[in-house]
TIDO-421975 format. One record per atom (N, C-alpha, C): x, y, z. Coordinates in steps of 0.05 Angstrom, whole numbers, padded with zeros to 5 digits, always signed. Example, Ala and Ser with C-alpha at 12.3 -4.5 7.8 and 13.67 -1.06 7.14 Angstrom:
+00264-00114+00156+00246-00090+00156+00264-00066+00156+00257-00045+00142+00273-00021+00143+00258+00001+00157
This chain:
-00303+01039-00645-00327+01027-00658-00350+01046-00657-00355+01059-00635-00377+01078-00633-00373+01102-00650-00348+01112-00651-00342+01136-00667-00346+01129-00697-00338+01106-00705-00339+01099-00733-00366+01089-00742-00385+01086-00724-00412+01077-00732-00427+01101-00743-00446+01095-00760-00462+01116-00772-00478+01131-00752-00485+01118-00729-00502+01131-00709-00487+01153-00694-00461+01154-00695-00446+01174-00679-00450+01202-00690-00455+01204-00716-00457+01230-00729-00430+01244-00732-00409+01229-00730-00382+01240-00731-00366+01229-00755-00351+01246-00768-00332+01239-00788-00343+01222-00811-00366+01230-00821-00377+01216-00844-00358+01214-00867-00354+01190-00877-00334+01186-00899-00306+01180-00889-00301+01182-00863-00275+01176-00852-00278+01154-00830-00256+01141-00825-00254+01122-00802-00231+01131-00785-00235+01132-00759-00214+01139-00740-00201+01113-00730-00175+01110-00735-00161+01085-00729-00135+01091-00714-00124+01070-00702-00098+01072-00688-00083+01046-00695-00056+01047-00692-00040+01023-00700-00047+00999-00682-00046+00976-00694-00050+00951-00679-00026+00933-00683-00013+00923-00662-00021+00929-00634-00014+00958-00628-00027+00969-00607-00021+00997-00600+00008+01001-00594+00018+01024-00601+00047+01031-00596+00052+01034-00567+00073+01022-00557+00079+01021-00528+00104+01038-00522+00100+01059-00506+00122+01076-00498+00137+01065-00475+00126+01044-00461+00139+01031-00439+00147+01050-00416+00132+01072-00414+00136+01092-00393+00166+01101-00394+00176+01106-00418+00204+01113-00421+00207+01136-00441+00223+01156-00433+00227+01179-00451+00239+01170-00477+00260+01153-00475+00274+01145-00499+00257+01128-00517+00242+01109-00505+00225+01091-00521+00202+01107-00534+00191+01126-00521+00169+01141-00533+00179+01157-00557+00202+01168-00556+00213+01182-00579+00220+01163-00601+00232+01140-00594+00238+01120-00615+00213+01112-00630+00192+01106-00615+00167+01097-00628+00156+01119-00645+00156+01144-00635+00145+01167-00650+00160+01170-00677+00186+01171-00677+00201+01175-00701+00201+01150-00719+00200+01127-00708+00198+01102-00724+00173+01103-00741+00151+01113-00729+00126+01114-00745+00128+01135-00767+00141+01157-00762+00144+01178-00782+00163+01169-00805+00181+01151-00799+00202+01143-00819+00196+01116-00832+00173+01105-00828+00167+01079-00840+00168+01081-00871+00175+01059-00884+00177+01059-00913+00150+01066-00926+00128+01056-00914+00101+01062-00923+00087+01076-00899+00094+01101-00894+00085+01114-00869+00054+01119-00870+00043+01117-00846+00015+01126-00842+00015+01155-00836-00004+01170-00848-00006+01198-00843-00024+01202-00818-00011+01206-00796-00026+01210-00771-00036+01239-00769-00058+01243-00754-00068+01270-00750-00064+01279-00721-00058+01260-00702-00055+01268-00674-00041+01245-00659-00031+01251-00636-00020+01231-00618-00039+01229-00594-00048+01205-00588-00063+01201-00564-00046+01184-00545-00038+01196-00522-00020+01183-00504+00001+01204-00495+00022+01196-00482+00029+01168-00475+00015+01161-00448+00022+01138-00437+00009+01128-00413+00021+01139-00387+00043+01153-00388+00054+01165-00363+00069+01190-00371+00071+01208-00351+00082+01235-00356+00110+01235-00368+00128+01218-00357+00155+01220-00366+00158+01211-00395+00141+01193-00405+00141+01186-00433+00127+01206-00451+00107+01219-00440+00092+01239-00456+00108+01264-00460+00124+01272-00441+00138+01298-00441+00154+01303-00467+00172+01285-00476+00187+01292-00500+00170+01292-00526+00150+01275-00527+00133+01274-00551+00115+01299-00552+00103+01306-00530+00085+01329-00529+00100+01355-00535+00126+01355-00529+00142+01379-00533+00149+01384-00563+00147+01362-00579+00155+01365-00607+00133+01359-00627+00111+01347-00619+00091+01338-00638+00080+01362-00655+00079+01386-00643+00068+01408-00659+00086+01416-00682+00111+01408-00681+00129+01413-00705+00120+01397-00729+00105+01376-00724+00093+01360-00745+00063+01366-00749+00055+01388-00737+00027+01398-00738+00007+01377-00728+00016+01363-00706-00002+01344-00693-00005+01351-00664-00029+01352-00654-00033+01356-00625-00027+01329-00610-00021+01331-00584-00019+01308-00567-00042+01310-00547-00057+01288-00544-00079+01287-00525-00074+01264-00506-00070+01270-00481-00063+01250-00462-00086+01244-00443-00086+01219-00433-00107+01211-00414-00096+01203-00387-00069+01203-00384-00057+01194-00359-00031+01209-00353-00028+01233-00363-00004+01249-00357-00012+01273-00341-00009+01270-00315-00020+01291-00297+00002+01310-00285+00027+01308-00294+00048+01325-00283+00041+01355-00287+00047+01370-00267+00041+01399-00267+00055+01413-00290+00078+01403-00299+00094+01417-00319+00080+01420-00346+00059+01403-00351+00045+01405-00377+00027+01429-00379+00023+01443-00356+00007+01468-00357+00025+01491-00365+00038+01488-00387+00057+01508-00397+00054+01509-00428+00037+01527-00437+00030+01528-00465+00054+01537-00483+00073+01552-00472+00096+01559-00488+00113+01535-00494+00115+01517-00475+00132+01493-00480+00116+01471-00494+00091+01467-00486+00075+01445-00498+00052+01459-00514+00059+01466-00539+00042+01485-00554+00016+01473-00563+00014+01446-00565-00011+01434-00574-00017+01409-00558-00017+01413-00531-00022+01390-00513-00048+01394-00498-00063+01372-00496-00088+01372-00482-00089+01346-00465-00103+01347-00443-00105+01322-00427-00133+01320-00414-00143+01296-00413-00169+01291-00401-00167+01283-00372-00142+01279-00362-00139+01275-00333-00131+01301-00320-00142+01308-00297-00135+01333-00284-00105+01333-00276-00094+01357-00273-00067+01360-00264-00063+01348-00236-00040+01336-00232-00034+01324-00206-00032+01345-00184-00029+01370-00191-00027+01391-00171-00053+01394-00156-00075+01384-00167-00101+01384-00153-00101+01363-00131-00084+01343-00133-00084+01322-00113-00069+01329-00087-00049+01347-00090-00032+01353-00068-00047+01365-00044-00066+01384-00047-00080+01393-00024-00096+01371-00011-00107+01352-00027-00122+01330-00015-00104+01312+00002-00080+01308-00008-00061+01291+00007-00054+01304+00034-00050+01331+00033-00044+01345+00058-00068+01344+00077-00092+01346+00066-00116+01346+00083-00119+01319+00097-00112+01297+00084-00114+01270+00096-00096+01269+00120-00071+01279+00117-00052+01279+00140-00063+01295+00163-00074+01319+00157-00085+01336+00179-00110+01323+00191-00127+01310+00175-00151+01298+00185-00146+01277+00206-00125+01261+00202-00119+01239+00221-00101+01249+00244-00094+01274+00243-00078+01285+00265-00049+01276+00266-00039+01267+00243-00011+01259+00242+00007+01283+00244+00028+01282+00260+00045+01305+00264+00073+01301+00251+00078+01277+00242+00104+01272+00230+00101+01251+00207+00110+01257+00183+00107+01239+00161+00134+01239+00145+00138+01217+00131+00161+01215+00113+00151+01211+00085+00162+01226+00066+00154+01225+00038+00177+01214+00021+00172+01192+00009+00192+01179-00008+00185+01184-00037+00203+01197-00052+00195+01208-00078+00214+01200-00100+00203+01191-00123+00218+01186-00147+00224+01212-00161+00249+01215-00170+00258+01241-00181+00248+01245-00209+00222+01249-00212+00209+01257-00237+00191+01281-00231+00188+01299-00250+00174+01323-00245+00146+01318-00234+00132+01297-00244+00106+01290-00234+00106+01288-00203+00126+01275-00192+00126+01270-00164+00140+01292-00148+00161+01304-00159+00175+01325-00145+00157+01350-00141+00140+01356-00160+00121+01378-00157+00102+01372-00134+00092+01348-00133+00074+01340-00112+00087+01342-00085+00112+01332-00083+00127+01333-00058+00130+01362-00048+00138+01379-00066+00142+01407-00059+00117+01420-00048+00094+01415-00061+00069+01427-00052+00059+01415-00025+00060+01389-00023+00052+01376+00002+00069+01385+00025+00095+01385+00021+00113+01394+00043+00107+01422+00051+00102+01440+00032+00097+01468+00038+00071+01470+00055+00050+01456+00047+00024+01457+00060+00026+01446+00089+00040+01423+00092+00041+01411+00118+00060+01426+00137+00082+01436+00126+00100+01451+00143+00087+01476+00154+00070+01488+00138+00055+01512+00147+00037+01506+00170+00028+01480+00172+00011+01472+00194+00027+01461+00218+00053+01464+00217+00070+01454+00239+00074+01424+00239+00069+01411+00216+00073+01382+00214+00101+01377+00203+00116+01359+00215+00143+01353+00207+00143+01334+00184+00156+01342+00162+00157+01326+00138+00187+01321+00131+00195+01296+00131+00221+01289+00121+00219+01277+00093+00237+01284+00075+00235+01275+00047+00261+01260+00040+00257+01239+00023+00279+01224+00012+00273+01219-00017+00293+01223-00035+00288+01220-00064+00307+01199-00075+00298+01187-00097+00315+01168-00112+00310+01172-00142+00331+01167-00158+00329+01169-00187+00313+01146-00198+00300+01151-00221+00283+01131-00234+00298+01105-00239+00323+01106-00247+00338+01082-00253+00352+01071-00228+00348+01083-00205+00361+01074-00181+00343+01055-00165+00354+01035-00153+00339+01018-00135+00332+01034-00110+00307+01039-00104+00300+01056-00081+00310+01045-00055+00316+01019-00054+00326+01008-00029+00354+01017-00022+00367+01030-00041+00394+01040-00036+00394+01068-00024+00370+01080-00020+00368+01107-00009+00377+01106+00020+00394+01124+00028+00403+01125+00056+00380+01130+00075+00381+01116+00098+00362+01120+00120+00333+01115+00111+00329+01096+00092+00302+01090+00084+00285+01078+00107+00297+01059+00121+00284+01048+00145+00304+01051+00168+00298+01067+00188+00316+01074+00209+00305+01063+00236+00321+01047+00249+00313+01037+00275+00311+01060+00295+00290+01061+00310+00286+01082+00330+00274+01107+00319+00269+01109+00292+00256+01132+00281+00227+01133+00290+00217+01156+00298+00190+01158+00307+00169+01160+00285+00178+01162+00260+00159+01164+00238+00142+01139+00235+00116+01143+00234+00097+01121+00231+00081+01122+00205+00083+01145+00191+00067+01149+00167+00086+01155+00144+00083+01139+00123+00100+01141+00099+00083+01146+00074+00091+01166+00059+00077+01172+00033+00095+01162+00011+00085+01144-00006+00100+01134-00029+00092+01150-00054+00110+01166-00063+00104+01186-00085+00121+01177-00109+00110+01157-00123+00127+01143-00144+00109+01125-00161+00121+01114-00182+00107+01094-00198+00105+01067-00182+00086+01051-00191+00078+01028-00174+00100+01007-00170+00117+01002-00190+00137+00981-00186+00156+00989-00164+00164+01014-00163+00182+01023-00141+00167+01022-00114+00141+01028-00115+00126+01027-00090+00125+00998-00079+00121+00979-00097+00121+00951-00089+00148+00943-00077+00169+00952-00090+00196+00945-00080+00200+00955-00052+00192+00979-00046+00195+00991-00019+00177+00976+00001+00152+00971-00007+00133+00959+00011+00141+00930+00018+00154+00916-00001+00164+00890+00004+00185+00891+00026+00204+00909+00023+00225+00912+00042+00214+00921+00069+00193+00938+00069+00180+00946+00094+00168+00923+00108+00156+00904+00093+00145+00880+00105+00167+00864+00119+00189+00860+00105+00210+00844+00115+00224+00857+00139+00222+00884+00141+00234+00898+00164+00215+00903+00187+00190+00893+00183+00171+00896+00205+00156+00923+00206+00158+00938+00184+00143+00964+00183+00115+00959+00173+00099+00945+00188+00073+00935+00180+00051+00948+00196+00026+00943+00186+00002+00952+00199-00002+00936+00225-00014+00947+00246-00025+00975+00248-00005+00995+00258+00019+00988+00265+00038+01007+00276+00046+01028+00256+00047+01020+00230+00056+01038+00209+00033+01041+00189+00031+01065+00178+00011+01071+00157+00025+01079+00131+00017+01068+00109+00029+01074+00083+00008+01087+00065+00015+01109+00053-00002+01124+00035+00009+01120+00007-00008+01110-00011+00001+01106-00039-00017+01122-00058-00009+01123-00083-00026+01136-00103-00047+01116-00113-00071+01126-00116-00093+01108-00123-00097+01102-00152-00080+01114-00169-00084+01109-00198-00067+01085-00208-00054+01071-00190-00039+01047-00199-00058+01027-00212-00048+01009-00228-00064+00988-00241-00076+00969-00220-00098+00958-00227-00111+00939-00209-00092+00915-00204-00089+00909-00178-00072+00886-00170-00042+00893-00172-00035+00918-00172-00007+00926-00176+00012+00914-00155+00001+00908-00131+00018+00898-00109+00021+00868-00109+00006+00854-00127+00007+00825-00126+00032+00814-00140+00041+00791-00131+00065+00779-00141+00063+00772-00171+00039+00763-00180+00036+00753-00207+00030+00775-00227+00030+00801-00218+00026+00823-00237+00052+00827-00253+00048+00832-00279+00071+00834-00297+00092+00853-00286+00118+00845-00286+00139+00861-00277+00146+00858-00247+00128+00845-00232+00132+00842-00203+00148+00818-00195+00155+00801-00215+00167+00775-00208+00194+00778-00193+00207+00801-00197+00233+00805-00185+00231+00816-00156+00207+00822-00147+00203+00832-00120+00194+00809-00102+00212+00799-00084+00208+00773-00071+00189+00775-00046+00164+00783-00050+00145+00783-00029+00119+00770-00038+00107+00755-00020+00081+00742-00026+00059+00763-00023+00036+00756-00033+00013+00774-00030+00007+00779-00001+00010+00758+00015+00004+00760+00044+00023+00780+00057+00048+00779+00049+00068+00798+00061+00061+00827+00053+00052+00831+00028+00044+00857+00019+00020+00867+00034+00001+00850+00039-00023+00857+00053-00017+00866+00082+00004+00854+00094+00012+00861+00121+00021+00890+00123+00029+00901+00100+00038+00929+00100+00014+00947+00091+00000+00938+00071-00021+00955+00059-00047+00956+00075-00051+00936+00093-00075+00936+00109-00077+00962+00125-00101+00974+00124-00106+01000+00137-00090+01023+00125-00080+01019+00101-00066+01041+00087-00086+01059+00073-00076+01079+00060-00092+01098+00046-00083+01101+00017-00101+01100-00002-00095+01104-00030-00110+01129-00039-00096+01148-00052-00108+01173-00059-00108+01177-00090-00130+01185-00100-00132+01193-00128-00154+01213-00131-00154+01227-00154-00175+01246-00160-00199+01230-00172-00221+01232-00159-00245+01217-00168-00263+01235-00184-00269+01227-00209-00286+01245-00225-00314+01248-00215-00325+01273-00217-00352+01278-00210-00369+01272-00234-00385+01250-00232-00401+01242-00255-00425+01227-00246-00448+01233-00259-00473+01218-00255-00472+01193-00272-00468+01170-00260-00462+01146-00276-00486+01137-00293-00510+01147-00287-00533+01137-00303-00540+01155-00326-00528+01179-00328-00534+01197-00350-00521+01188-00376-00536+01192-00398-00525+01186-00424-00505+01209-00431-00482+01201-00443-00461+01220-00449-00461+01227-00479-00442+01243-00487-00440+01251-00515-00437+01227-00534-00426+01205-00523-00422+01181-00540-00446+01162-00538-00468+01172-00527-00493+01157-00525-00491+01132-00508-00475+01134-00487-00472+01112-00468-00468+01124-00441-00478+01111-00420-00474+01121-00393-00447+01112-00383-00438+01126-00363-00412+01119-00350-00414+01090-00339-00437+01084-00327-00441+01057-00316-00439+01036-00337-00453+01041-00360-00452+01021-00381-00424+01018-00393-00410+01041-00396-00383+01040-00406-00366+01022-00389-00367+01026-00363-00350+01010-00345-00357+00980-00346-00382+00974-00349-00390+00946-00352-00379+00934-00377-00382+00948-00399-00372+00939-00425-00341+00936-00425-00328+00956-00413-00299+00956-00412-00288+00933-00396-00299+00929-00372-00289+00908-00355-00294+00880-00367-00317+00877-00381-00322+00852-00395-00301+00847-00417-00295+00867-00432-00275+00865-00453-00247+00860-00442-00240+00873-00420-00214+00869-00408-00211+00840-00399-00232+00829-00387-00231+00801-00379-00228+00783-00403-00244+00789-00424-00244+00772-00448-00216+00772-00461-00203+00796-00462-00178+00798-00476-00153+00794-00458-00158+00789-00432-00136+00783-00414-00120+00807-00404-00134+00830-00402-00121+00854-00392-00131+00860-00364-00114+00872-00348-00123+00882-00321-00136+00909-00325-00161+00913-00316-00174+00939-00319-00158+00961-00305-00159+00985-00316-00145+01007-00304-00164+01030-00298-00157+01047-00279-00175+01069-00271-00174+01091-00293-00155+01090-00311-00153+01111-00332-00170+01105-00356-00184+01082-00357-00199+01075-00381-00220+01096-00389-00236+01106-00370-00255+01127-00379-00242+01152-00390-00218+01159-00379-00204+01182-00388-00193+01177-00417-00184+01153-00422-00174+01146-00449-00197+01146-00469-00219+01135-00461-00243+01135-00479-00251+01164-00486-00251+01181-00466-00259+01209-00471-00238+01223-00487-00212+01216-00484-00191+01229-00500-00195+01223-00530-00203+01199-00537-00208+01192-00565-00233+01207-00574-00253+01209-00557-00277+01223-00565-00272+01253-00568-00254+01264-00552-00245+01292-00556-00234+01296-00584-00216+01278-00592-00204+01280-00618-00225+01278-00640-00243+01259-00638-00264+01255-00658-00282+01279-00662-00290+01291-00640-00308+01314-00642-00293+01338-00654-00267+01341-00646-00252+01363-00657-00247+01359-00687-00241+01335-00696-00238+01329-00724-00264+01334-00740-00286+01327-00728-00312+01333-00740-00316+01363-00744-00308+01378-00724-00310+01407-00726-00292+01418-00749-00268+01406-00752-00250+01414-00773-00262+01408-00800-00273+01384-00803-00285+01375-00828-00308+01394-00837-00324+01403-00817-00346+01421-00823-00335+01448-00832-00314+01457-00819-00302+01483-00826-00289+01483-00853-00276+01460-00860-00264+01457-00887-00286+01458-00908-00308+01444-00902-00330+01442-00922-00343+01470-00927-00343+01487-00906-00355+01513-00909-00334+01535-00915-00309+01526-00919-00286+01544-00925-00282+01565-00903-00285+01556-00879-00283+01574-00856-00256+01570-00842-00237+01588-00846-00211+01586-00833-00208+01610-00814-00230+01620-00803-00229+01643-00784-00210+01637-00761-00192+01656-00756-00172+01653-00735-00147+01639-00744-00147+01627-00768-00124+01613-00779-00116+01623-00807-00125+01647-00813-00121+01657-00840-00091+01659-00847-00074+01666-00827-00046+01670-00832-00030+01644-00832-00042+01622-00825-00028+01596-00823-00022+01586-00851+00002+01574-00855+00009+01563-00881-00006+01538-00887-00008+01531-00912-00022+01507-00920-00050+01513-00932-00060+01492-00945-00086+01495-00958-00109+01485-00940-00132+01495-00945-00156+01486-00931-00167+01461-00945-00154+01439-00940-00160+01414-00955-00175+01394-00936-00188+01374-00948-00202+01354-00932-00182+01339-00913-00193+01329-00892-00176+01315-00872-00159+01293-00884-00170+01279-00904-00156+01257-00917-00131+01266-00931-00129+01292-00936-00105+01303-00950-00086+01317-00932-00089+01313-00906-00072+01326-00886-00043+01316-00890-00024+01335-00888+00004+01328-00888+00017+01343-00864+00041+01334-00856+00054+01345-00833+00063+01374-00836+00062+01385-00860+00070+01413-00864+00046+01431-00867+00022+01420-00862-00003+01436-00865-00010+01449-00839+00001+01473-00835-00004+01487-00810-00033+01496-00807-00046+01501-00829-00073+01511-00828-00092+01490-00815-00090+01465-00824-00108+01445-00812-00101+01440-00783-00075+01442-00776-00067+01440-00748-00080+01462-00732-00079+01487-00742-00090+01510-00729-00120+01506-00724-00134+01496-00744-00163+01491-00741-00168+01470-00720-00152+01448-00721-00155+01426-00702-00149+01435-00673-00128+01451-00670-00121+01461-00644-00144+01478-00633-00155+01495-00650-00177+01512-00642-00202+01496-00633-00208+01475-00648-00231+01458-00642-00226+01443-00616-00202+01434-00611-00195+01420-00586-00198+01439-00563-00189+01464-00566-00191+01484-00544-00220+01489-00537-00238+01487-00556-00267+01492-00551-00282+01467-00542-00269+01446-00536-00282+01421-00527-00300+01426-00504-00324+01415-00505-00343+01419-00483-00366+01398-00486-00363+01376-00472-00384+01355-00474-00383+01338-00448-00404+01323-00445-00406+01304-00422-00395+01277-00431-00372+01270-00419-00360+01244-00425-00365+01223-00403-00355+01200-00407-00359+01178-00387-00343+01184-00362-00324+01203-00364-00309+01211-00340-00318+01237-00328-00341+01247-00339-00352+01272-00329-00350+01294-00350-00354+01319-00342-00353+01342-00360-00325+01346-00370-00322+01346-00397-00295+01349-00409-00293+01377-00422-00276+01393-00411-00269+01419-00423-00241+01427-00412-00228+01445-00426-00200+01451-00421-00196+01481-00414-00175+01486-00398-00166+01513-00394-00148+01522-00417-00137+01546-00416-00121+01556-00438-00095+01541-00442-00086+01526-00421-00062+01510-00424-00067+01482-00434-00093+01476-00439-00100+01449-00448-00104+01429-00426-00103+01438-00401-00108+01420-00379-00138+01419-00373-00147+01396-00365-00176+01393-00359-00183+01409-00335-00205+01424-00338-00215+01439-00316-00225+01421-00294-00222+01429-00270-00228+01412-00247-00255+01399-00249-00255+01372-00246-00279+01356-00247-00276+01333-00229-00264+01337-00205-00258+01315-00188-00258+01323-00159-00260+01303-00142-00258+01307-00113-00237+01289-00102
């Protein structure tokens, strides 16, 4: 709404829109590709200019790897896997959330701060989590801290992992390095096995959806633990996430403060029946990144400026005439995205050469 208003100063003569209802990748590689190609093959196809999403790294990976073949960039707000910092593989990928590799040193520092000498790390076998495990284990082992690791496949019930809960094991600190549904499954079993606070401490990822541990959260119905049982495990636990450095009272490029954005967002989430998520400011800024880049392209087309993209195939045509074989407009858009530099509701937004957001968090 703000982008399409006359006051934004962006994309005069155009409206920036997305499909309704929004396309759902369901955090699945297969589903994300199905949705992507279904949109391209529709009988009355919409001519898209970019992909914003997906909502998790494993769904983003296959789409981000191929979208440039259709001359569309992918802009993600919640895909923090280290693997995306590879410009040869992900040729036109950008993200407003910092790489998860920035979180690993913080996780190791928490363990050292509390003086824990032995921890167990339970990891879902996805690159997002395996990279984190490797870094955390390296950092802690170098400090003489004993780290045991156990992994499970995404489609595997984590409760089938050997030696998940071992009688007589001296480990008191567990790091859950996985998506939230699997975390809830393990914590429910931990409650039933007596691995509860204060004797045991559980470390989880802080970017899970609000209320992820509650029984009535969507998808949790099959995990047979009450909220009280979950609290018995999570009490005195630690949740870790990268927190953006932002002055909440400052007006941003979208002419709204971070504080006002959060108030408006939470009010709408309640009105529409959605659980608020910590990624909302990142998603908002991702769309703003695209809008400002498209405005830059529109201005360059109007002035016939294709500097840096002279050798790209395709005509220097208005945005409304973009087609998937127009490499020149993609080249201009990629260039404008790379030059992104503004104050967003999640803080300062700018990218390194791999399209990853430069550090803006603690």
